[in-house]
C-alpha positions in Angstrom: 349.6 68.0 223.4 351.4 71.4 222.8 354.0 69.9 220.5 351.4 68.0 218.5 349.1 71.0 218.2 352.1 73.0 216.8 352.8 70.2 214.3 349.1 70.2 213.3 349.3 74.0 212.8 352.5 73.8 210.7 351.0 71.1 208.5 347.8 73.0 208.0 349.6 76.3 207.2 351.5 75.1 204.1 351.0 73.2 200.9 354.7 72.6 200.4 355.6 69.0 200.6 359.2 69.7 201.7 358.0 71.9 204.6 355.5 69.3 205.7 358.1 66.6 205.5 360.6 68.7 207.6 357.9 69.4 210.2 357.1 65.7 210.5 360.8 64.7 210.8 361.4 67.4 213.5 358.4 66.2 215.5 359.2 62.5 215.4 362.9 63.2 216.2 361.9 65.1 219.5 358.6 63.4 220.6 358.3 60.8 223.3 357.5 57.4 222.0 354.1 57.3 223.6 353.1 60.6 222.1 354.6 59.8 218.7 352.6 56.6 218.6 349.3 58.5 218.8 350.6 61.1 216.3 351.3 58.4 213.8 347.8 57.0 214.4 346.1 60.3 213.6 348.4 61.4 210.8 348.2 58.0 209.0 344.4 58.3 208.9 343.2 57.0 212.2 339.8 58.5 213.2 339.1 59.5 216.8 335.7 58.4 218.1 333.4 61.3 219.1 333.8 61.7 222.9 331.4 64.6 223.5 328.1 65.2 221.6 328.3 68.4 219.5 325.3 70.0 221.2 326.9 69.6 224.6 330.3 70.8 223.4 328.7 74.0 222.1 326.7 74.5 225.3 329.8 74.1 227.5 331.7 76.6 225.3 328.9 79.2 225.6 328.9 78.7 229.4 332.7 79.1 229.6 332.7 82.1 227.4 329.5 83.5 229.0 327.9 84.4 225.6 324.3 83.8 224.3 323.5 81.2 221.8 322.6 83.7 219.1 326.1 85.2 219.3 327.7 81.8 219.2 325.7 80.9 216.1 326.6 84.1 214.4 330.3 83.4 215.1 329.9 79.9 213.8 328.3 81.0 210.6 331.0 83.5 210.0 333.9 81.0 210.8 332.4 77.9 209.3 334.2 75.4 211.6 333.0 74.4 215.1 336.5 73.8 216.6 337.8 77.1 215.3 334.7 78.9 216.6 335.2 77.5 220.0 338.9 78.4 220.1 338.0 82.0 219.1 335.3 82.7 221.6 336.9 81.3 224.7 338.7 83.8 227.0 342.5 83.3 227.7 343.5 80.3 229.8 344.3 81.0 233.5 347.5 78.8 233.4 349.4 76.4 231.2 350.2 72.7 231.5 352.2 70.4 229.3 350.7 67.0 229.3 351.8 64.8 226.3 349.4 63.7 223.6 349.3 60.1 224.9 348.2 61.2 228.4 345.5 63.5 226.9 344.1 60.6 224.9 344.4 58.0 227.8 343.6 60.1 230.8 341.7 63.2 229.8 339.7 62.4 226.6 339.0 58.7 227.0 337.1 59.3 230.2 334.7 61.8 228.5 333.0 59.1 226.3 329.7 58.1 228.0 330.2 60.4 231.0 327.3 62.5 232.4 327.0 66.2 231.2 328.3 67.7 234.5 331.5 65.5 234.4 332.1 66.5 230.8 331.5 70.2 231.6 334.0 70.1 234.5 336.6 68.3 232.4 336.2 70.7 229.5 336.5 73.8 231.7 339.7 72.3 233.3 341.1 71.6 229.9 340.3 75.1 228.5 341.9 76.6 231.6 345.3 75.3 230.6 345.3 75.2 226.8 346.3 77.9 224.3 344.3 78.7 221.2 345.8 76.0 219.1 345.5 73.4 221.8 341.8 74.2 222.3 341.2 74.0 218.6 342.9 70.6 218.4 341.1 69.3 221.5 337.7 70.1 219.9 338.7 68.2 216.8 339.8 65.2 218.8 336.8 65.0 221.2 334.3 65.9 218.4 335.6 63.1 216.1 336.4 65.6 213.3 340.2 65.5 213.2 341.5 65.8 209.7 345.0 66.9 208.5 346.4 67.8 205.1 349.1 65.2 205.0 349.3 61.8 203.2 350.2 58.5 204.7 353.0 58.3 202.2 354.5 61.5 203.6 354.3 60.2 207.1 356.0 57.0 205.9 358.9 59.1 204.4 359.3 61.1 207.5 359.5 58.0 209.7 361.9 56.3 207.3 364.2 59.3 207.4 364.2 59.6 211.1 364.8 55.8 211.6 367.1 55.5 208.6 365.1 52.7 207.2 363.8 51.8 203.7 360.4 53.5 203.2 358.9 50.3 201.9 359.8 48.5 205.2 358.1 51.3 207.2 355.1 51.2 204.9 354.8 47.4 205.6 355.1 48.0 209.3 352.4 50.7 209.2 349.8 48.4 207.7 347.0 48.0 210.3 348.4 50.8 212.5 345.1 52.8 212.3 342.9 49.8 213.2 340.8 51.1 216.2 341.3 47.8 218.1 345.1 48.2 218.4 345.9 51.0 220.9 348.9 53.1 219.9 351.7 52.6 222.5 355.3 53.6 222.9 356.3 50.0 222.5 354.6 49.8 219.1 356.2 53.0 218.0 359.6 51.7 219.0 359.0 48.6 216.9 357.9 50.8 214.0 361.2 52.5 213.8 363.4 49.7 215.0 366.4 48.6 212.8 365.6 46.0 210.1 365.8 42.5 211.6 364.7 40.8 208.4 361.6 39.3 210.2 359.1 42.1 210.0 356.4 40.0 208.4 356.4 36.8 210.4 354.1 34.0 209.3 352.3 33.9 212.7 351.1 37.5 212.3 347.7 38.5 210.8 349.2 41.6 209.3 348.3 42.2 205.7 350.5 43.8 203.0 350.2 47.4 201.8 347.7 47.6 199.0 348.8 48.2 195.5 346.6 50.9 193.9 345.6 51.6 190.3 345.8 54.8 188.3 342.8 56.1 186.4 343.2 55.6 182.7 342.0 58.8 180.9 343.8 58.3 177.6 343.2 55.9 174.7 344.4 52.5 175.9 346.2 51.9 172.7 348.9 54.3 174.0 349.8 51.4 176.4 351.2 49.3 173.5 350.2 45.8 172.6 347.3 44.3 174.4 349.4 41.1 174.8 351.4 43.0 177.5 348.3 43.5 179.6 346.0 41.4 181.7 342.3 42.6 181.6 339.8 42.0 184.4 336.4 43.4 185.3 336.4 46.1 188.0 333.9 45.1 190.6 332.0 47.5 192.9 332.6 46.1 196.3 335.1 46.4 199.2 338.8 45.9 198.4 340.2 43.5 201.0 343.0 41.1 201.8 342.2 37.7 203.3 345.1 36.5 205.5 345.4 32.8 206.5 348.2 31.9 208.9 348.6 29.3 211.7 345.0 28.1 211.5 343.5 31.6 211.9 342.1 34.1 209.3 342.1 37.8 209.2 340.1 40.0 206.8 341.4 43.6 206.2 339.8 46.4 204.2 341.8 48.7 202.1 341.3 51.3 204.8 343.4 49.0 207.0 340.4 48.1 209.2 340.0 44.6 210.5 336.6 43.4 209.3 336.9 39.6 209.9 333.8 39.5 212.2 331.6 41.3 209.7 332.1 38.5 207.1 332.3 35.2 208.9 331.7 33.2 205.8 335.0 34.5 204.4 336.9 34.0 207.6 335.7 30.3 207.5 337.2 29.6 204.1 339.5 26.6 204.2 342.7 28.0 202.7 346.2 26.6 203.2 348.2 28.3 206.0 350.6 31.0 204.7 348.1 32.3 202.1 347.2 36.0 201.5 344.6 36.8 198.8 343.8 40.3 197.4 340.3 40.8 196.0 336.9 42.4 196.2 334.2 41.6 198.8 330.8 41.5 197.1 327.3 40.2 197.8 326.4 37.3 195.6 322.8 36.7 194.6 321.2 33.6 196.2 319.7 31.0 193.9 316.3 32.7 194.2 317.6 35.8 192.4 318.6 33.9 189.3 321.8 32.1 188.4 324.1 31.2 191.3 327.1 33.4 192.1 325.8 36.5 190.4 326.9 39.7 191.9 324.3 41.9 193.7 324.5 45.8 193.5 326.7 47.6 195.9 323.5 48.8 197.7 323.1 45.2 198.9 326.6 45.2 200.4 325.9 48.4 202.2 323.2 46.6 204.2 326.0 44.5 205.8 328.6 47.2 206.2 328.6 48.5 209.7 326.3 45.8 211.0 327.5 44.6 214.4 324.9 41.8 214.7 324.7 39.3 211.9 321.5 37.2 212.1 321.2 33.9 210.3 318.5 35.4 208.1 320.8 38.3 207.1 323.7 35.9 206.3 321.3 33.8 204.2 319.7 36.8 202.4 323.0 38.7 201.8 325.8 36.1 201.4 329.2 37.5 200.9 331.9 36.3 198.5 335.5 37.3 197.8 336.4 37.7 194.2 340.1 37.0 194.3 342.4 38.6 191.7 345.9 38.3 193.2 348.0 36.0 195.4 350.4 37.9 197.6 351.6 35.1 199.8 351.8 31.3 199.4 353.1 28.7 201.9 354.4 31.7 203.9 356.5 33.1 201.1 356.0 36.7 199.9 355.1 36.6 196.2 354.9 40.4 195.6 358.2 40.4 193.7 357.0 38.0 191.1 355.5 39.2 187.8 351.8 39.6 187.6 351.3 36.7 185.1 353.2 34.3 187.4 351.1 35.3 190.5 348.0 34.9 188.3 349.0 31.4 187.3 349.6 30.4 190.9 346.2 32.0 191.9 344.4 30.0 189.3 346.0 26.7 190.5 345.1 27.5 194.1 341.5 28.4 193.4 341.1 25.4 191.2 341.2 23.4 194.5 339.6 25.9 196.9 337.1 28.0 195.0 333.4 27.8 195.9 330.3 30.0 196.3 332.2 32.3 198.8 335.5 32.4 196.9 335.6 33.1 193.2 338.4 33.7 190.8 338.2 37.1 189.0 337.9 36.1 185.3 340.4 37.2 182.8 338.9 39.1 179.8 340.1 37.8 176.5 339.9 40.0 173.4 341.7 40.1 170.0 342.7 43.7 170.3 342.0 47.0 172.0 338.9 47.7 169.9 337.4 44.4 170.8 338.2 45.0 174.5 336.6 48.5 174.3 333.4 46.9 172.8 333.3 44.4 175.8 333.8 47.3 178.2 330.5 48.9 176.9 328.6 46.0 178.6 330.0 46.9 182.0 326.7 48.3 183.4 324.8 45.2 182.3 327.3 43.1 184.1 327.1 45.2 187.3 330.7 46.3 187.2 332.5 49.7 187.0 334.6 49.0 184.0 337.9 47.2 183.6 341.3 46.8 185.3 344.4 46.6 183.1 347.5 45.1 184.7 350.9 44.9 183.1 351.8 41.2 182.9 355.3 41.9 184.2 354.2 44.2 187.0 355.3 43.4 190.5 352.9 44.1 193.4 353.8 47.6 194.6 352.9 49.7 197.6 350.3 52.4 197.2 349.8 54.3 193.9 353.2 53.8 192.4 354.7 52.9 189.0 358.2 51.9 190.0 357.5 48.1 189.8 354.8 48.2 187.1 351.4 49.7 186.7 347.7 48.9 187.2 345.2 51.0 185.4 341.4 51.4 186.2 339.6 51.9 182.9 336.2 52.9 184.2 333.1 53.6 182.2 331.7 57.1 182.1 329.5 58.0 185.0 325.7 58.1 184.9 324.5 61.7 184.5 321.3 63.6 184.8 320.3 67.3 184.6 318.9 68.5 188.0 317.8 71.8 189.6 319.5 73.4 192.6 316.9 74.0 195.4 318.9 74.2 198.6 322.4 75.6 199.5 324.6 75.6 202.6 327.8 77.4 203.3 331.1 75.4 203.2 333.8 75.0 205.7 337.3 76.2 206.2 338.4 78.6 203.5 335.0 78.3 201.9 333.0 79.1 205.0 331.8 82.4 203.5 330.6 80.8 200.3 327.6 78.6 199.5 329.2 75.4 198.2 327.1 72.5 199.5 324.1 72.0 197.2 320.9 69.9 197.2 319.5 69.0 193.7 316.0 68.0 192.7 314.2 66.4 189.7 310.7 66.9 188.4 308.2 64.5 189.9 304.6 63.6 188.8 301.7 66.0 189.7 299.7 65.0 192.8 296.6 65.2 190.6 295.9 65.5 186.9 296.6 69.0 185.6 298.4 69.9 188.8 301.9 71.5 189.1 304.9 69.2 188.9 306.9 69.1 192.2 310.6 69.3 192.4 311.7 66.2 194.4 315.2 66.3 196.1 317.4 63.3 195.1 321.0 64.1 195.8 323.5 66.4 197.5 326.9 67.4 196.0 329.6 69.9 196.6 332.5 69.0 194.3 333.1 69.7 190.6 333.1 73.5 190.3 336.1 75.8 190.0 336.5 78.6 192.5 335.3 81.1 189.9 332.2 79.0 189.2 331.5 78.7 192.9 331.7 82.4 193.3 329.3 83.0 190.5 326.8 80.4 191.8 327.1 81.9 195.3 326.0 85.3 194.1 322.9 83.8 192.4 322.1 81.9 195.6 322.2 85.1 197.7 319.9 86.9 195.2 317.4 84.1 194.8 317.0 82.9 198.4 313.4 82.3 199.4 313.8 81.2 203.0 316.5 80.4 205.6 316.5 77.4 207.8 319.5 77.9 210.1 322.6 77.5 207.8 320.5 76.3 204.9 319.0 78.5 202.2 316.0 77.6 200.1 316.7 78.9 196.6 314.3 79.9 193.9 314.7 77.2 191.1 316.7 79.0 188.5 319.9 76.9 187.9 320.4 73.6 186.2 323.4 71.4 186.7 324.6 68.1 185.2 325.1 65.7 188.1 327.3 62.6 187.6 327.2 59.5 189.8 328.8 56.0 189.8 325.9 53.9 190.9 322.1 53.8 191.4 319.7 51.7 193.5 316.1 51.8 194.7 315.8 53.1 198.3 312.8 53.5 200.5 314.8 55.8 202.8 315.1 58.5 200.2 312.3 60.8 199.3 312.9 60.2 195.6 312.8 56.5 196.2 316.3 56.2 194.6 319.8 56.5 196.0 322.8 57.5 193.9 326.4 56.7 194.7 329.2 59.3 194.7 327.2 62.2 193.2 329.2 65.1 191.9 328.7 68.2 189.7 329.9 67.7 186.2 329.0 71.2 184.9 326.4 74.0 185.1 323.9 73.8 182.3 323.4 77.4 181.4 322.0 76.2 178.1 319.0 74.7 179.8 316.0 76.2 181.5 314.6 74.8 184.7 311.6 73.3 182.8 314.1 71.3 180.7 315.6 69.5 183.7 315.2 65.8 183.9 312.4 63.9 185.8 312.3 61.2 188.4 311.1 58.8 185.7 314.3 59.5 183.7 316.3 58.6 186.8 314.3 55.4 187.5 314.9 54.3 183.9 318.7 54.1 184.8 318.0 51.5 187.5 319.8 48.2 186.6 317.6 45.2 185.9 320.1 42.3 185.4 323.6 41.4 186.3 325.9 39.0 184.4 327.5 35.9 185.9 330.8 36.8 187.5 332.4 33.8 185.9 331.5 35.1 182.4 333.6 37.4 180.2 
């Protein structure tokens, strides 16, 4: 634990890529295999499950430090981070111990989940008695389920490759699925991760997927890419990116986040594909016949109703049938096709799906256009089709690893976001370096008066915290402090006086939201100093953005 907490501190203390890489290499060179396995899990994006409820964790910390709740809350509001607050208020440890990270995870932390409060209290006191400040901070992150670290999976891959003297692409392949919560990190797995290349790292009997190839956002005029003949255009669907792996009579479905989601979509796992096949595509919800034409794609909000569901009733499967829109073929007859050009993989995919396509497995249609101008005109129909824009793939591109351009390029040519002008009504302080500033905002739109001639209410519809520069945040923070009406714990109710343009990617009706509408990925586009609060938009304006129809997925 001590060595990993030091690594965590080193990674958090610098923005230098070379220093982060050196720290990672140093740690993996010295760490025991069992400890290194857990470190890889967390550093590569694995999320610890919350082992102790936040309220109980705070209560135990106050008992150990022998301070009142009001003082703890004042400290927390000043610091802005629960783990850091706890580490600051606890008195020095009575002694030190040096258990490794794997023993902490397996012996000390795992036993806290579901334990009674007194057992948790005793365990926490014992842990705090032997950990230094950094160890206590890390422990709170791990047991609270809030562990985050400023390092990319790519950098972890480079560090492991350097330590093991392996090709980084091989390490990246071996890392796929490492963070799936069902596979416990072990010393044996870590040893296999950095073992010499045997030439058999992706055996056909394994359900392991390939690293996902990611697209770059296209912000320039697409004509800068050269002739349209050199590019394959497809619609960009709003679903869950996934790989469907079929080997030795079994199927595995993996999300882009490298989570095994086979059981959540049984209709996809049941697809009758030849052994040795791996498809890359997008999971969507297709509209049943009662919605209109068969195989039409439902809004992402419908897919959300199935995400995270542990129990799938027959009624749910019938009302929200899933489909995979396949757009790439990564493996066929057990052979890795990623080194083939995009156009050849596409031809093979079309041939395969000509025999195996159905309601739950559809081919992503290619978009045909005479030139870039004609393609841009088609792109304008994206919202009516229920898609986010287009994907542009170089016809000679190989299938790479991550967001790279060394084997070819994929571009995502998204449509502009929805936008609406809203009023800031609530604010809350941020975290970390922004703990002393109000950076988390709640925005509202004008609703209808409760009675004729009455005042219009401001109805909350979205929260957002990204989009402003540091200077803009500082200016807004000053206005928030001067215009505060009430305080509710860390939240301030603010006199309506600022209008912001809010952008978002999707919109759907929702009975769970006060406004009756849910927006997807809201963010601040700019502050509208040119508008008064009375000129902000209304809920009726927002409702008018709700989609009404969706085009057939097989159309162009």
